N, C-alpha and C positions, 0 to 999 in steps of 0.2 A: 504494499499500499504506499509505503514512504517513497520507494523508488518511483513508483507511477507518479506520485504527487510532484517530485523533483523533475521528472521528464515533462509533465505538463507545464510546470513553471518555466523551465528552460525554453520550451516551444513557444510560449507566450512572449518571451522576450526576443525571440528570433523572428517572429512573423513579420512580413512586410507591412508597411504602413500606406493607407490609401487616404489622402487628403481630399476634402470636399469644401464646397462654399459654406460659409457661415450659415448656421440654422438656428431658429428659435429654440430655447431650452427651457421650457416652462415646467416639464415634469420630471426634471432630473433629481435624483436622490443619491445619497451616499450610503453604501453598505460596508460594514466592517467585517473583513475576513479574519478568522483566528485559527491558528494552528497551535497545537500543544503536544509535546512529546519530551520524554526524558527529564521532566521537572522544569522545562523552559516553555516559553510562550512567544508567539509572534502575532501581532495585531497590525493590520494595514487596511487602508480604505480602497473601494473601488466604486465608481459611479455606475448608476443604473438608469435606465429610461431616457438616455439621450436620444433625441430624434435622429441623429446621424450615427449609425453603428460604427463607422470608420473613425469618427472623433472620439466616441466613447472607448473604442479599442486603443487608440493612440494614448489618451490620457491614462488608461488603466495599465498599459504596458510600461509607460514612462514612470509611473509611480513605483512599479515593481522593479524596474531596472535601476532607477536613481536611489530608491530605497533599499536596494541590494537584498530583496526579499528571498530569491532563490539562493543566494549565498548564506543568507542567515538560516534558511531552511535546511541547508546542507549541514551547517554547523549544529543545528538543533538535533539532527539525526545521529550525531557523532557524540553527544554528551553522555557521560558515564554517571552513575549514581554516586553521590557524594562529591562530585566535582562542581566547580563553579558553573553556574548555569547561564542562561541567556534570557533576557527580557527585551522584546522589541515592541514598542508601543507607538501610536500614531495619534495625531490630531488632524481633523479635516473640517474645513469650513467653507460652505456655499455662500458666496456673495450674490445678493440680489439687487439689481437696479430696476426701479419702476416695476417691481414684482416679478422680474424675470431673472432667473440665475444667469450671472455674467462671468464669474471666475470662481475658480476652486483653489483653496490654500491648503497645503499638506505639509506636515513636519512629521518625519519618521525619527525615532529615538531608540537607540539600542545601548543596553548595558550588559556587561558580562563578557562571555567568550565571543571574540571577534572572528570573522573570516581569516584564516591563517593561524588561529590558535592562540593569539595573544589575548590578555584581559584588557579591557578597556571600555570606553564610551564612544558614541558616534551619533551625530545628528545631521539630518539632511532636510533643508527647507525646499519647498517648491510652490510655485504659483502657476496657474494655468488659465488661458482664455478658454471659456467654454464654447465659443463660436467655432474655432478650428482646432482646438486642442493643443496649441502650441505653448511652450514655456513662456512666462513673463519674466523678462530679465529684470533683476533688482534695480540696476541703474536707471531704468526707463522711467522711474518715478521722479527723477531729479531734472531740474532745469539745466543744470550743468554738472557733470559727474565730478569734475576736479574740485569745483567750489563746494560741492555737497561733501566731499571727503574732508576738505579743510575745515569746514564749519562743524561737522559732527565730531571730528577728532578734537577740536578745541573745546567743544561742549563736554566731551567725556573727561578731558584733562582737568577742566575747570570744576565740573560738578559731580563726576562719578568717582573719579580716582581718589579724591578726598574721603569718600565713603567706603572704600575697598578694604577688605581685611588686610591686616598687616602681614598675613601669611601668604598673600598672593603678590605677584609682580605687577605693578601698576603699568609698566612700559609694554606689557603684552596687549593691553587694551587698544593701542594705537599702532599703525593704522586700522581703523574699524573695518570690519569685512563687509563694505556696502553692496557687494554683489551677492552675498548670502543673507538675504532677508525676507521677510514677509511683511505685508502691509494690510491695513484694515482702516476702518473709519476713524479709529482713535490715534493711530501713529504706525510705527514700525518696530519689528524686533530683529535685531542683528544677532546671528548665530555664528560664534567663533569656531574655526576648526578645532575639533577636540583634541587632535595631536599636538596643537600648539598651546592650548590653555584648558584647564579644568578647575572647577570649583572645589571648595573644601570637601564637599561630599562626594567628589569624583565624578559628578554630573558635568556635562558640557556647559560652557558659559554662554549667556545670551544677554542682551541689553535691549530694554524697551525705551523707546523715545517717542513722546508725543509731537504732533506737528508744531504745536505752539512753543515747544522747548527750543527747537532749532528752526526758526522761521526763515522765509525768503529763499529756501533751496528746492521747494517742491513744485512740481508741475501739475498744477489743478486745472488744466485746460479741460473743457467739456468732452473732448475726444481722447484725452490721455489716459495712461494707465491707472492713475489714482481714481479717476471717475469710474472706471471699470471695477475697481475693488471697494466702491462705495464711499470713497472720501471726498469731502467737499471742503473749500477753503475756509469756511466759517463753521464747521460741524461742532468745534468745541465751544463756540460762543453761545450766549443766551438766545434761544429760539422762541417763536411764539407759543410753542407747546412745551416748553421746558418745565413749567410747573406741573403739568400733568405727567410728564415723563418721570420727574423726580418722585411724585406721589406713588406711581406704579412701581418703580424700582425699590422704593423703601418698603413697600408692602410685600414685594417679592423677595426682599433680603438681599439685593444685588447692588454692587457698585461697578459702573462701566469700566471695563478694562482689567477687572480683577476676578480670576477663575475660582471664586469661593462665594458660597452662599450661606447666609444665616441658617443653622441647623446642620451644615455638614459636619461629619466626624473628622475631628482634628488629625487622628492617626492616618486617616485616608489621605488628607491633604499633605501631611509630612511625607508619606510614601510616595505620593506623585511628584511634589515640588521641592522635597528636601528641607531640612532644617539643620544647619551646622552648629548653631549655638543653642544653648539651653534657654527654654522659655523664661521670660522675665516676670517679676511681679507687676500685676495690674490691679488697681483698686477693685475691680468687679471680676477678677479671676486671673488668668495668665495671658501674657502677651507673646505671640508666636511670630517671629520674623522669618517667614519662608524664603527659600533660596532663589526660587525661579525668577525670571525677569519681571514679570508683571508686578511682583511684590516689592519692587524697588521703592523705598520711602513709603511703604504701606505695610500693615501688619493685621493679623487676625487675633481676636480675643476669644478665649475659651472660658466656659463657666467654672471648670475645675480642672485638675490634673487627672491622668489616668486614661485608660483605653476607651472609657465611654464619654470623654469630653466632647463637646460640640461647639461650633462657632456661634458666639452670642454677639459678636461685633466685628466690624470691619472698619479700619481707620486709614484714610488716604492723605498724605501731604503732598500729592503731585497731580493725580488724575482730574480730568474736568468731569464734574458730575452735572451734566447737562447744562453747562454754562457756568457753574459755580467752581472757580479754579483756585486752589490754594495758592497764595502768593500774588494774586492778580484781582481777585474780586473784592470790592469794598463792601462793608457792611450795608450801607445804604442800597446798593444794587441788590444784594441778597434779600433785604426786607421789601424792596419793591417788588421782587419776583415772588416771594413766598408770603409776604404780609408779616404781621407781628408774630413773634415766637410765642409758643405756650409758656415758656419760662425762660429766664436768663439768670445765670448765676456767675459770680466772679471767679476767675482763676488766679488765685494768689500764687506766690512763689511756690510754696510747699505743694499746693493742689496741682499746679501746672507741672511741676517736676514728676509727681506721681503718675500722671497721665501721659507724660511724654510730650506735652504741648507747652507753647509759650504763655506767658502771663497775659491775661485779658478777660474776655467773656465767653461763656459757653451758652449757645442758644439752642433750645429744643423745639422741634416740630413733631407732632404726633401724627402718624398715618396708620390707622388700624392698630394692630398690636405692636408694630415696630415704630422706632423713633429715628429721626435725623437730627444729629447734634452738630452744629457748625461752630468751630472755635475761631474767634477773632482776637487777634493780638491787640495790644495797647494802642496801635495805629489804625484800629478798626479794619485791618486787612485780614481776609480770610487765611488761617493757617492750616486748618484740617478739616476734612469731612469725616463724620463719624456715624456709621449706621449701626444702630443697636437694637437687639430684641427686647421687647417687652419692657422698655424703660418709660 
C-alpha cells in the first residue's frame, strides 16, 4: 500500500501541465490530505471543484512538488519505532475578491526527520493565482523591489532586532527574505530559510509586518497582486462598518491577524506555535508569549496553569483592530467610533506594570459576554487592544 502511494505521488509530480485561459472560480474549496505511518504524520492541502481541471491539477501538483510531499512520504515510510519522527503540517487560505476566490496561499511546515536523514525544520510558503494556477512572486507586491528591501531591512533593525532574544543572532534577520513571503489583507509574513536561522524552539523563523508599519513600498494598484490577495491601501484605517466589525469580532473572541480565539486550549496553541519562555504572571491568570510570527508584540492570557487552561484574553500592542491601531489612534478617535465606554479605570505605575501596559487609562466596552478593553497612555494615544472573556 505504501509503495503504491509513493508511486502515485511521484506520477502526479511528473504529469504534464496544460494551461488554459483564466476561468471564474466560485465553487473552489480546499481539502486537507493526511498521511500517517510509523508515528509520523503529513498533512497538505489540495484544491477541489475548480472549473478548469488543468488549473486545479497544476496548483495541486505544485503544492506537492514545492512542499516536497513525496519526499516526506518516503521519509515517513522509513521511520523506525523509537526514532525521531516527522510531522508535516500545512496552512491554506483562499482569498475572495467580490465573493469570488482569487488566490490561494499555502505554507507547508516540516519538523523532525528531513529527506536525506538529518534532523531539522523546513518551511515553504506559496501563493497561487486561481485564474491560471501560476505561482505569485513575492516581489510582485512591491512598487520597487530594491527600495522595499531597504525599507523592510531598516524597519527590522530599528523595531524587531531590539526585541530579539539574546540567544539569537540579530544579524541573521537582514537582508529579509522578501521573495519568501505570503500576503493577505493585514500585511505580509516573511519566512527565513530554516537552514540559515531557527528559533529557540527549533522552529523556522518568520516575521509578520503590517502594511502601515512599513509604508510607501506596496503596489496597491487595482490590477496588482495585492488587490488579488484582498489587500487595499486603507484596509487598516477606520471604515464605515468598523464599529459593527469590532462588535462582531469581540463577541466571537477574535483579534484580526492573531490565530487564537478565546476559549482555545493553551496547550494546543503552544504545540502549534511554540513557547520558548515560561509563562509570566498576569493579574487574571498567566501571560503566554507564543513564538510564531503573528504573536509579535501580542500575547494570550490563560485562566490558570495546567493542561486544561484556556485562553481568556488576547492582548495586542501592534495589530489594527478594524482601525484602532496601537501607537496611532487617539482616544478621541476611539470614542467617536465606539462611543463612551462602559467604564474607565486609571492605570497607575504599579497596575500598569502588572498588566504589561503603560500608565494611563483602561476603557472597557461590553459586547455580549466578552469585553474590549482599550489602554490609552497618558498622552491619550492607544497603547494596547485587549479582548477579554466575561469581564
